[in-house]
C-alpha positions as CSV (number, residue, x, y, z in Angstrom):
1,M,0.0,-0.1,-0.1
2,T,1.2,3.6,-0.9
3,G,1.1,4.5,3.1
4,S,2.9,1.7,4.0
5,R,5.9,2.2,1.7
6,G,6.1,5.6,2.7
7,H,6.2,4.6,6.3
8,R,9.1,2.8,6.0
9,A,11.1,4.9,3.7
10,A,10.6,7.4,6.5
11,A,11.9,5.3,8.9
12,L,14.9,3.9,6.6
13,F,15.6,7.7,6.2
14,I,15.9,8.8,9.6
15,A,17.3,6.2,10.8
16,I,20.5,7.0,8.8
17,S,20.0,10.6,9.2
18,L,20.4,9.9,13.4
19,A,23.1,7.6,13.3
20,V,25.0,10.2,11.9
21,S,26.8,12.9,14.1
22,P,25.2,16.7,14.0
23,L,28.7,18.0,13.1
24,C,27.4,16.3,9.8
25,A,23.7,17.8,9.2
26,Q,24.9,20.2,6.6
27,Q,26.0,17.6,4.6
28,T,22.6,15.4,5.3
29,Q,20.4,14.6,2.7
30,S,16.3,15.3,3.4
31,P,14.3,13.0,5.0
32,T,11.1,12.1,2.6
33,P,7.6,12.8,3.7
34,A,6.2,10.2,6.3
35,T,3.7,7.9,5.7
36,T,1.0,9.0,2.9
37,V,-2.9,8.0,3.0
38,Q,-4.5,7.0,-0.7
39,T,-6.9,9.7,-1.1
40,G,-8.8,8.3,-4.3
41,T,-12.6,7.8,-4.2
42,A,-12.8,4.9,-6.0
43,G,-14.2,2.7,-3.5
44,P,-14.0,-1.4,-3.6
45,A,-15.1,-3.1,-6.3
46,S,-19.2,-4.2,-7.0
47,A,-20.2,-6.8,-5.2
48,P,-20.8,-10.2,-7.4
49,A,-24.3,-10.8,-7.7
50,R,-24.9,-14.0,-5.2
51,K,-27.5,-15.9,-6.4
52,L,-28.6,-18.9,-4.2
53,E,-31.2,-21.6,-4.1
54,F,-34.4,-21.9,-2.3
55,G,-34.6,-24.1,0.9
56,P,-37.1,-26.5,1.6
57,D,-40.8,-25.5,2.1
58,Y,-42.0,-27.5,5.2
59,S,-45.6,-26.2,4.9
60,K,-46.1,-28.6,2.8
61,G,-47.2,-32.0,3.8
62,P,-46.0,-35.5,1.8
63,H,-48.2,-36.5,-1.3
64,W,-50.0,-40.2,-0.8
65,L,-48.4,-41.5,-3.8
66,P,-46.0,-43.2,-4.6
67,D,-46.0,-43.8,-0.8
68,F,-49.2,-43.9,1.2
69,T,-47.2,-44.3,4.5
70,L,-45.4,-41.2,4.0
71,P,-48.0,-39.0,6.3
72,Y,-47.9,-41.4,9.1
73,R,-43.9,-41.0,9.1
74,P,-41.7,-37.7,10.6
75,K,-40.4,-35.4,8.1
76,K,-36.8,-36.1,7.4
77,I,-34.6,-32.8,9.1
78,P,-31.2,-32.6,8.3
79,E,-28.6,-32.3,11.2
80,P,-27.5,-28.4,11.2
81,V,-24.0,-28.3,9.7
82,L,-21.4,-27.0,12.4
83,T,-18.4,-26.8,10.3
84,N,-16.9,-24.3,8.4
85,S,-17.6,-24.6,4.5
86,P,-14.3,-26.6,2.8
87,D,-13.6,-23.4,0.6
88,I,-12.7,-21.4,3.5
89,A,-9.3,-23.4,2.5
90,Q,-8.6,-21.7,-0.7
91,F,-8.1,-18.8,1.0
92,I,-5.0,-19.7,3.2
93,Q,-1.5,-19.8,1.7
94,D,1.7,-19.6,3.9
95,G,-0.5,-19.3,7.1
96,K,-2.3,-16.4,6.0
97,L,-6.0,-15.9,5.3
98,T,-6.1,-13.4,2.5
99,L,-9.8,-12.2,2.2
100,G,-11.1,-9.4,0.3
101,L,-14.5,-7.3,1.8
102,E,-16.4,-9.5,-0.8
103,D,-14.7,-12.4,0.3
104,A,-15.3,-12.0,3.7
105,I,-19.4,-11.2,3.3
106,S,-19.5,-14.5,1.0
107,L,-17.7,-17.0,4.0
108,A,-20.1,-14.9,6.6
109,L,-23.6,-15.9,4.8
110,K,-22.4,-19.7,4.5
111,N,-20.9,-19.8,7.7
112,N,-22.0,-17.0,10.5
113,L,-24.0,-19.0,12.9
114,N,-26.4,-16.1,13.8
115,I,-27.8,-16.7,10.3
116,A,-27.5,-20.2,10.7
117,V,-29.6,-20.0,13.8
118,A,-32.1,-17.2,12.0
119,R,-32.6,-19.7,8.8
120,Y,-34.7,-21.9,11.1
121,T,-37.1,-19.2,11.9
122,P,-38.8,-19.2,8.5
123,W,-39.0,-22.9,8.3
124,L,-40.5,-23.1,12.1
125,D,-43.5,-20.7,10.6
126,E,-43.4,-22.6,8.1
127,A,-44.1,-26.1,9.8
128,N,-46.7,-24.3,11.5
129,L,-48.7,-23.2,8.8
130,L,-49.0,-27.0,7.9
131,Y,-50.4,-27.4,11.3
132,A,-52.9,-24.5,11.0
133,E,-54.2,-25.6,7.8
134,S,-55.2,-29.1,9.2
135,G,-57.7,-26.7,11.1
136,A,-56.2,-28.5,14.6
137,N,-55.7,-25.5,16.3
138,G,-59.2,-24.4,15.4
139,I,-62.4,-25.4,15.7
140,T,-63.0,-26.9,12.3
141,K,-60.9,-29.8,11.6
142,F,-60.0,-29.6,7.4
143,D,-58.2,-32.7,7.2
144,P,-60.5,-35.9,6.6
145,L,-61.1,-38.4,9.2
146,L,-61.5,-41.6,8.6
147,T,-62.6,-44.5,11.3
148,S,-63.8,-47.8,11.4
149,S,-64.3,-50.1,14.4
150,L,-64.1,-54.0,14.1
151,Q,-65.6,-56.2,17.0
152,Q,-66.4,-60.2,17.4
153,I,-68.8,-60.7,20.3
154,R,-70.0,-63.8,21.6
155,F,-72.7,-63.7,24.4
156,S,-74.7,-65.8,26.4
157,S,-77.1,-64.3,29.1
158,P,-79.9,-66.1,31.2
159,I,-83.6,-65.3,30.4
160,N,-86.4,-64.9,33.0
161,N,-89.5,-64.8,30.8
162,P,-90.4,-68.2,28.7
163,F,-91.9,-65.9,25.8
164,L,-88.6,-64.6,24.9
165,S,-87.6,-68.6,23.5
166,G,-90.5,-68.8,21.8
167,S,-91.1,-72.1,22.3
168,G,-93.4,-71.3,25.6
169,T,-91.3,-73.5,28.1
170,A,-92.1,-72.5,31.4
171,S,-88.0,-73.3,32.5
172,A,-85.5,-71.0,33.1
173,G,-82.9,-71.1,30.0
174,A,-80.2,-68.9,28.1
175,A,-80.2,-66.6,25.4
176,A,-76.8,-67.1,23.5
177,G,-75.2,-66.0,19.5
178,H,-72.6,-64.1,17.8
179,E,-72.3,-60.8,17.0
180,T,-70.1,-59.2,14.2
181,I,-69.5,-55.7,14.0
182,A,-67.7,-53.2,11.5
183,N,-68.7,-49.6,11.8
184,F,-67.1,-46.9,9.3
185,G,-67.0,-43.4,9.4
186,Y,-66.1,-40.2,7.4
187,T,-65.8,-36.9,9.0
188,Q,-64.1,-33.4,7.2
189,G,-64.4,-29.7,7.8
190,F,-64.8,-27.3,5.0
191,H,-63.4,-23.2,5.0
192,T,-66.8,-22.1,5.3
193,G,-67.4,-23.9,8.7
194,T,-69.7,-26.6,7.2
195,E,-68.9,-29.9,8.9
196,L,-69.7,-33.3,7.0
197,S,-70.1,-36.7,8.8
198,V,-70.8,-39.9,7.2
199,T,-71.3,-43.4,8.9
200,F,-71.8,-47.0,7.8
201,N,-72.4,-49.3,10.4
202,N,-72.9,-53.4,9.7
203,L,-73.9,-55.8,12.1
204,R,-74.5,-59.5,11.9
205,E,-76.0,-61.4,14.4
206,S,-76.6,-64.9,15.4
207,S,-79.1,-66.3,18.3
208,N,-80.7,-69.2,19.5
209,L,-83.9,-67.8,20.2
210,T,-86.9,-67.9,17.7
211,T,-88.4,-64.8,17.8
212,F,-86.5,-63.0,15.3
213,F,-87.9,-62.9,11.7
214,F,-84.6,-63.9,10.4
215,N,-81.8,-65.6,12.3
216,P,-79.0,-65.1,11.7
217,W,-79.8,-61.4,10.3
218,E,-77.6,-58.3,9.0
219,Q,-78.3,-55.1,9.5
220,S,-76.7,-52.0,7.8
221,S,-77.5,-48.1,8.0
222,L,-76.2,-45.1,6.5
223,T,-75.8,-41.6,7.7
224,I,-75.3,-38.7,6.3
225,Q,-75.2,-35.5,8.4
226,I,-74.3,-32.0,7.3
227,T,-74.4,-29.0,10.0
228,Q,-73.9,-24.9,9.1
229,P,-73.4,-22.6,11.1
230,L,-75.3,-19.3,10.5
231,L,-73.7,-17.3,13.1
232,N,-70.9,-17.9,15.3
233,G,-68.6,-19.4,13.0
234,F,-70.5,-18.4,10.0
235,G,-67.9,-17.5,6.7
236,T,-64.2,-18.4,5.8
237,L,-62.6,-15.5,8.2
238,A,-63.7,-16.9,11.3
239,N,-62.5,-20.6,10.3
240,T,-59.1,-19.6,8.5
241,R,-57.7,-17.1,10.9
242,Y,-55.5,-18.8,12.0
243,I,-54.3,-20.2,8.0
244,I,-54.1,-16.6,7.3
245,E,-52.4,-15.6,10.2
246,A,-49.7,-18.7,10.0
247,K,-49.2,-17.2,6.3
248,N,-48.8,-14.1,7.6
249,T,-46.0,-15.1,10.0
250,V,-43.9,-17.0,7.8
251,K,-43.7,-14.0,6.5
252,V,-42.4,-12.2,9.2
253,G,-39.6,-14.7,10.2
254,E,-38.6,-14.1,6.5
255,A,-38.3,-10.3,7.2
256,Q,-36.6,-11.3,10.4
257,F,-34.5,-13.6,8.7
258,T,-33.7,-10.8,6.2
259,Q,-32.8,-8.5,9.2
260,Q,-30.3,-10.8,10.5
261,V,-29.1,-10.9,7.3
262,I,-28.3,-7.2,7.3
263,S,-27.2,-7.2,10.8
264,T,-24.3,-9.5,10.0
265,V,-23.0,-8.4,6.8
266,T,-23.3,-4.8,8.7
267,Q,-21.6,-6.6,11.3
268,V,-18.8,-8.2,9.3
269,S,-18.3,-5.1,7.2
270,N,-17.6,-2.8,10.1
271,D,-15.4,-6.0,11.8
272,Y,-13.7,-6.0,8.2
273,W,-13.2,-2.0,7.9
274,E,-11.5,-2.1,12.0
275,L,-8.9,-5.0,10.6
276,V,-7.3,-2.9,7.8
277,F,-7.7,0.3,10.3
278,A,-5.6,-1.8,12.9
279,G,-3.4,-3.7,10.4
280,E,-2.5,0.2,9.4
281,N,-2.4,1.3,12.5
282,V,0.4,-0.8,14.1
283,K,2.8,-0.4,10.9
284,V,2.5,3.6,12.4
285,E,3.3,2.5,15.4
286,E,5.7,0.5,14.6
287,M,7.2,3.3,12.3
288,S,7.4,5.4,15.5
289,V,8.9,3.2,18.0
290,G,11.9,3.0,15.2
291,T,12.3,6.3,15.0
292,D,12.3,6.4,19.1
293,E,14.4,4.0,18.5
294,Q,17.1,5.6,16.8
295,L,16.8,8.5,18.4
296,Y,17.6,7.3,21.7
297,E,21.0,5.4,20.4
298,N,22.0,8.7,18.9
299,N,21.2,10.8,22.2
300,K,23.9,8.1,23.7
301,K,25.9,8.7,21.8
302,Q,26.1,12.4,21.9
303,L,25.9,12.1,25.9
304,E,29.3,9.8,25.3
305,I,30.9,12.5,23.7
306,G,29.8,15.4,25.8
307,T,27.5,17.2,23.2
308,M,24.2,16.6,24.9
309,A,23.1,16.7,28.0
310,P,21.2,13.3,29.9
311,L,18.0,15.0,30.5
312,D,17.7,14.7,26.6
313,V,18.5,11.3,26.2
314,V,15.7,10.6,29.1
315,T,13.4,12.1,27.0
316,A,14.1,10.3,24.0
317,E,14.0,7.3,26.4
318,S,10.3,8.1,27.7
319,Q,9.4,8.7,24.7
320,L,10.1,5.1,23.4
321,A,8.9,3.5,26.3
322,S,5.3,5.5,25.2
323,D,5.3,4.5,21.9
324,Q,6.5,1.2,22.8
325,Q,3.2,0.5,24.8
326,Q,0.9,2.3,21.9
327,L,2.5,-0.5,19.5
328,V,1.3,-3.3,22.6
329,Q,-2.1,-1.7,22.6
330,A,-2.4,-1.1,18.7
331,Q,-0.9,-5.0,18.0
332,T,-3.9,-6.1,21.2
333,T,-6.4,-4.4,18.7
334,Q,-5.4,-6.1,15.6
335,L,-5.5,-9.4,17.4
336,Q,-8.8,-8.7,18.6
337,D,-10.7,-7.4,15.5
338,E,-9.0,-10.6,13.6
339,T,-10.5,-12.9,16.6
340,A,-13.9,-11.0,15.9
341,L,-13.9,-11.1,11.9
342,L,-12.8,-14.7,12.0
343,N,-16.0,-15.5,14.6
344,D,-18.1,-13.7,11.6
345,I,-16.9,-15.7,8.8
346,T,-16.5,-19.3,10.4
347,K,-18.8,-22.0,12.5
348,D,-16.0,-23.3,14.3
349,P,-13.3,-20.6,14.5
350,L,-10.6,-23.7,16.2
351,A,-10.9,-25.6,13.8
352,A,-7.6,-27.2,12.8
353,S,-7.1,-25.5,9.7
354,L,-7.7,-22.6,11.2
355,A,-5.2,-23.1,13.7
356,G,-2.4,-19.7,13.9
357,V,-3.6,-18.3,11.1
358,Q,-3.6,-14.5,10.4
359,I,-5.9,-12.7,9.0
360,V,-5.2,-10.7,5.9
361,P,-7.3,-8.2,4.7
362,T,-6.7,-7.1,0.5
363,T,-9.4,-4.3,0.0
364,P,-7.5,-1.1,0.8
365,I,-9.5,2.1,2.2
366,S,-10.6,4.7,0.2
367,T,-12.6,7.8,0.2
368,P,-16.6,6.7,-0.9
369,D,-19.0,8.5,-2.8
370,I,-21.6,9.9,-0.5
371,E,-24.8,11.0,-2.3
372,N,-27.0,14.2,-1.2
373,I,-30.4,13.0,-0.2
374,S,-32.6,15.0,1.8
375,I,-34.0,13.7,5.4
376,E,-37.7,13.2,4.0
377,D,-36.8,11.2,0.8
378,A,-34.6,8.7,3.0
379,V,-36.8,8.2,5.3
380,A,-39.7,7.5,2.8
381,E,-36.9,5.0,1.2
382,A,-36.2,3.2,5.1
383,W,-40.0,2.8,5.5
384,Q,-40.6,1.0,2.5
385,K,-37.1,-1.0,2.5
386,R,-36.3,-1.8,6.2
387,P,-37.7,-5.7,7.3
388,E,-38.4,-4.3,10.8
389,L,-41.3,-2.3,9.7
390,Q,-42.3,-4.9,7.1
391,Q,-42.5,-7.6,10.5
392,D,-45.0,-4.7,12.1
393,E,-47.3,-4.6,8.9
394,L,-47.7,-8.4,9.2
395,N,-48.1,-8.5,12.6
396,L,-51.1,-5.3,12.9
397,K,-52.7,-7.4,9.8
398,N,-53.0,-10.6,12.1
399,A,-54.2,-8.4,15.1
400,G,-56.9,-7.3,12.7
401,I,-58.0,-10.4,11.6
402,E,-58.4,-11.5,15.4
403,V,-60.4,-8.4,15.7
404,K,-62.8,-10.1,13.2
405,A,-62.6,-13.4,14.4
406,T,-63.6,-12.6,17.7
407,K,-66.4,-10.1,16.6
408,N,-68.0,-13.6,15.2
409,A,-67.3,-15.3,18.0
410,L,-69.4,-12.8,20.2
411,L,-72.4,-14.4,18.2
412,P,-74.8,-17.0,19.6
413,S,-74.2,-20.8,17.9
414,L,-77.3,-21.2,15.3
415,N,-76.5,-24.0,13.5
416,L,-78.8,-25.3,10.8
417,F,-78.2,-29.3,9.9
418,G,-79.6,-32.0,8.0
419,E,-79.6,-35.4,8.3
420,Y,-80.0,-38.9,5.5
421,Q,-80.2,-42.1,7.2
422,A,-81.1,-45.7,5.0
423,A,-81.1,-48.6,7.1
424,G,-81.5,-52.2,5.7
425,L,-81.8,-55.8,7.0
426,G,-81.1,-59.1,5.4
427,G,-81.0,-62.9,6.8
428,N,-82.1,-66.4,7.1
429,S,-86.1,-66.8,7.5
430,F,-88.1,-69.9,7.9
431,K,-90.8,-71.0,5.8
432,T,-93.3,-73.6,6.9
433,T,-95.0,-75.7,4.4
434,G,-97.6,-78.9,4.7
435,S,-100.9,-79.0,6.4
436,Q,-101.9,-79.7,10.0
437,T,-102.9,-83.3,11.3
438,G,-103.4,-83.4,14.7
439,L,-102.2,-82.0,18.0
440,T,-99.6,-83.5,20.1
441,P,-100.4,-83.1,23.8
442,I,-98.0,-80.9,26.0
443,L,-97.9,-82.3,29.1
444,S,-96.2,-79.7,30.5
445,E,-98.5,-77.3,29.4
446,P,-102.2,-78.4,31.5
447,V,-105.1,-76.4,31.0
448,V,-107.5,-76.4,34.6
449,S,-110.9,-74.9,34.8
450,P,-112.0,-72.1,37.7
451,A,-112.2,-75.0,39.8
452,D,-108.7,-75.8,39.3
453,T,-109.9,-79.6,37.5
454,L,-107.9,-80.6,34.6
455,I,-109.5,-80.3,31.3
456,G,-106.4,-81.5,29.2
457,F,-103.2,-80.4,27.7
458,L,-102.2,-77.6,24.9
459,G,-101.4,-79.5,22.0
460,A,-98.8,-78.8,19.2
461,P,-99.6,-78.7,15.6
462,T,-98.1,-81.9,14.0
463,G,-97.3,-82.5,10.3
464,F,-95.9,-78.7,9.3
465,T,-92.5,-78.3,8.3
466,T,-90.4,-75.3,8.7
467,V,-87.8,-74.5,5.8
468,P,-85.0,-72.1,6.0
469,V,-85.1,-69.7,3.4
470,P,-81.4,-67.9,2.6
471,G,-80.7,-64.8,2.5
472,G,-77.9,-62.5,3.7
473,L,-75.6,-59.5,3.4
474,T,-76.6,-58.9,-0.6
475,D,-80.7,-58.2,0.9
476,D,-79.1,-55.9,3.6
477,W,-77.3,-53.7,1.2
478,N,-80.0,-54.1,-1.6
479,T,-82.3,-52.5,0.8
480,L,-80.3,-50.4,1.9
481,I,-79.2,-49.1,-1.5
482,N,-82.8,-48.6,-2.7
483,A,-83.8,-46.7,0.2
484,K,-86.8,-48.9,1.2
485,Y,-86.5,-47.6,4.8
486,P,-85.3,-43.4,4.6
487,T,-85.2,-41.4,7.5
488,I,-84.7,-38.0,6.8
489,V,-84.1,-35.1,9.6
490,G,-83.6,-31.3,9.7
491,G,-83.5,-29.0,12.0
492,I,-82.4,-25.9,13.7
493,T,-79.8,-25.7,16.8
494,L,-79.2,-22.4,19.2
495,S,-76.7,-22.5,21.9
496,L,-77.2,-19.0,23.7
497,P,-74.3,-18.3,26.3
498,I,-75.8,-15.9,29.0
499,R,-73.5,-12.5,29.8
500,N,-70.9,-13.9,26.9
501,R,-68.0,-12.3,29.2
502,A,-65.6,-15.1,27.3
503,A,-66.1,-14.0,24.0
504,Q,-66.5,-10.4,25.4
505,G,-63.3,-10.8,26.8
506,Q,-61.5,-12.3,23.9
507,N,-62.7,-9.5,21.6
508,A,-61.7,-6.8,24.0
509,V,-58.0,-8.1,23.8
510,A,-57.8,-8.2,20.2
511,M,-58.9,-4.7,19.4
512,L,-56.9,-3.9,22.5
513,T,-53.7,-6.2,20.6
514,E,-54.9,-4.1,17.5
515,R,-54.3,-0.3,19.1
516,Q,-50.8,-1.6,20.7
517,E,-49.8,-3.0,17.0
518,E,-51.0,0.5,15.9
519,A,-48.8,2.8,18.7
520,Q,-45.6,-0.1,17.8
521,Y,-46.0,0.7,13.9
522,R,-45.5,4.7,14.9
523,Q,-42.9,3.8,17.0
524,E,-41.1,1.9,14.9
525,Q,-41.2,4.5,12.1
526,N,-39.9,7.1,14.4
527,T,-36.9,4.6,15.4
528,I,-36.1,4.4,12.0
529,F,-36.4,8.2,11.7
530,L,-34.0,8.9,14.0
531,N,-31.4,6.1,12.9
532,V,-31.6,7.2,9.4
533,R,-31.0,10.7,11.0
534,N,-28.2,9.6,13.0
535,T,-26.2,7.9,10.0
536,L,-26.9,10.7,7.6
537,I,-25.3,12.9,10.9
538,A,-22.6,11.1,11.0
539,L,-21.8,10.6,7.0
540,E,-22.0,14.4,7.1
541,Q,-19.7,14.8,10.0
542,D,-17.1,12.3,9.1
543,R,-17.2,13.7,5.9
544,A,-16.3,17.0,7.0
545,A,-13.8,15.0,9.3
546,V,-12.0,13.6,6.7
547,A,-11.5,17.1,5.0
548,A,-10.4,18.5,7.9
549,A,-8.0,16.0,8.6
550,G,-6.5,16.3,5.1
551,K,-5.5,19.9,5.5
552,A,-4.2,19.1,8.5
553,R,-2.0,16.2,7.6
554,D,-1.0,18.5,4.6
555,L,-0.2,21.4,6.7
556,A,1.8,18.6,8.8
557,Q,3.8,17.9,5.7
558,Q,4.5,21.3,5.0
559,S,5.9,21.6,8.6
560,Y,7.5,18.5,8.4
561,D,9.5,19.5,4.9
562,A,10.5,22.9,6.3
563,E,12.2,21.3,9.5
564,V,13.8,19.0,7.2
565,K,15.3,22.0,5.7
566,K,16.4,23.8,8.5
567,F,17.8,20.5,9.8
568,Q,19.8,20.5,6.7
569,L,21.1,24.0,6.9
570,G,22.4,23.5,10.2
571,S,19.5,25.6,11.8
572,S,17.5,22.5,13.8
573,T,18.5,18.8,15.6
574,S,16.9,15.9,14.6
575,F,15.4,15.8,17.6
576,N,12.7,18.4,16.2
577,V,13.0,16.8,13.0
578,V,11.5,13.4,14.6
579,L,8.7,15.2,16.5
580,K,7.7,17.3,13.3
581,Q,7.9,13.2,11.5
582,Q,5.9,12.2,14.7
583,Q,3.4,15.1,14.3
584,L,3.1,14.0,10.6
585,T,2.8,10.9,11.5
586,S,-0.4,11.3,14.0
587,A,-2.0,13.2,11.4
588,E,-1.9,10.7,8.7
589,G,-3.1,8.3,11.8
590,I,-6.4,10.6,11.8
591,E,-6.6,10.8,8.9
592,L,-7.0,7.0,8.4
593,R,-9.1,6.6,11.5
594,D,-11.5,9.3,9.6
595,R,-11.3,7.7,6.9
596,T,-12.1,4.4,8.0
597,N,-15.1,5.9,10.0
598,L,-16.6,7.3,6.6
599,I,-16.5,4.2,5.2
600,E,-18.2,2.7,8.4
601,A,-20.8,5.5,8.5
602,Q,-22.0,4.6,4.7
603,V,-22.3,1.0,5.7
604,N,-24.3,2.3,8.9
605,F,-26.3,4.1,6.5
606,N,-27.2,1.8,3.9
607,Q,-28.4,-1.1,6.8
608,A,-30.4,2.1,8.1
609,M,-32.2,2.5,4.6
610,G,-32.2,-1.0,4.1
611,R,-29.9,-1.4,1.0
612,T,-27.4,-3.8,2.4
613,L,-28.9,-6.7,0.6
614,D,-29.0,-4.5,-2.7
615,V,-25.7,-3.2,-2.1
616,N,-24.1,-6.5,-1.7
617,N,-26.1,-8.1,-4.5
618,I,-27.6,-10.6,-1.9
619,S,-30.6,-12.7,-2.5
620,V,-32.2,-13.1,0.9
621,A,-34.4,-16.0,-0.2
622,D,-31.8,-17.9,-1.6
623,A,-29.5,-17.1,1.1
624,R,-31.8,-19.0,3.4
625,T,-29.9,-22.4,2.4
626,G,-26.7,-20.8,2.9
627,K,-25.1,-22.0,-0.9
628,I,-23.7,-19.7,-2.7
629,S,-23.3,-20.1,-6.5
630,R,-20.3,-17.7,-6.6
631,V,-16.9,-18.9,-6.4
632,P,-14.6,-16.9,-4.3
633,N,-12.0,-14.5,-6.2
634,I,-8.5,-16.3,-5.0
635,P,-5.4,-14.4,-6.4
636,G,-4.3,-16.4,-9.0
637,A,-7.0,-18.6,-9.1
638,M,-9.7,-19.2,-12.3
639,D,-13.3,-18.1,-11.8
640,A,-14.9,-20.8,-11.9
641,G,-18.3,-20.3,-11.2
642,A,-18.0,-17.5,-13.5
643,S,-16.5,-20.2,-16.6
644,T,-18.6,-23.5,-15.7
645,G,-21.2,-22.1,-13.4
646,G,-20.1,-24.4,-10.6
647,K,-21.6,-24.3,-7.0
648,A,-20.0,-23.9,-3.6
649,S,-22.1,-25.4,-1.5
650,Q,-22.5,-25.4,2.1
């Protein structure tokens, strides 16, 4: 860099001049100026486009085909990648991690853990949207539900009524038989609040009792019921409010992720420029220490030959110790800034490949072009682009939905329902043939007169033949399908809560929340105004500071040049020359700090305006995957991404 070469030249010349006796001052060459700061206005190269792929959409459930078991198995969620992206090794050469600003931002998009954690926010919101679309968190369930019940029953129970057996016997007996039950049900809710219920019940039973027309028999029934709310729960908004709110929440999560990406890119940029400044500051302090050492050694020699007082040697030694302390502080700051940037661009800063690696930034400090924009235009643009305001807008929409939904819930429950039912019956019947030929006395069934005189016995007819007639499920279902025994029901149900305090409380909470969101929205607008205003002020102040620092450096340069001429003419001392050189170095350091502040002020201004992603050519929707199609710009390496369209994946 220009400034670095100037520092080295000045230090070398002053070391030579101080090693020469003051008696030869008139014959000494004039020192060259101290370090110079780059004053060009060309900023860093334009950011390359980072075209990324979309991540998985967790709001979509699995399809039934070709594997119908997928809806009953958990989704496959990949484990988080907690190792550094492989391409970071491409930047390491000879124990140094050489990075430009755009390379640091690209690595941060793939490795920064703040982004990695924030990436899960929209995914979690999408999973909640999937849950809401089923209707599980509402009154109406939108996912169809199929139920079935299969039972096999064998029963035996005593009877205490002779007429149940059909035989007229007076002795106690037992009713025994078998039952087979196969019931099926289907229910589904719709966004209008309509609920559909279909049940199909089937029973097959056989018994030892003879009182049934069919034995064994099958009995089936089909019931279709439709219910439609007319007041409470009527309309799509009342039934899909959680779905609409979940969709808005997904957008809120995406805006939160966008906000995190902006914050991370801003942090990486500021940390990068702080490291650049720290490196340059270390060079300045090293040069100061070098000149102090030469002055101290020269003063000691002059003290030995008796041409300098001991106090001058002590003063030079004190200045050397002070500058050595400043150098240690500058080196400490540089190491801290390296650590901060390394943490920004890696997931595992303790990886073996990064052990002992020094970060070397390659993007030089330059004076950026600052646009002139009015506070009104800047605030209007920031209100449109800032993700924080987008989040508040979506939260305000959700609050409005809650107000409308809870207002509907204040109404009584008035439901219109209709029901259709068809029943069937079938089984083995019995047919009696032949003619009566006589009676067979039943001794257990005597017939007596009112005077308790035996008249005779009951008789069982003889000569008849009972023949079973086969029948079964086909007869049962045929009766059912042809609706031989239909039942149609229609009606209205009313539920009127007295006082209705629960619904009133929920509606009041919803309206208060909406009012609070409105106030927070205005509060966020004012916060954005404050951020934009402060960054604009910082830009103006830093721009003025850079101009003043440049003028101060020029004056320090002139003062230094004049002192050098006096030194050449023998009217000054090497100590005065070093003091002027230190003043020049200090002025250049101040200018370097001010120019770094101006660059960081522009970075913060872009964040306040919501321009960070546009300026750095980042697509937030794609950044959720952490995959970047751009191959980092490594010195001496071909841009494979541009030539082959390859992708450097995480």
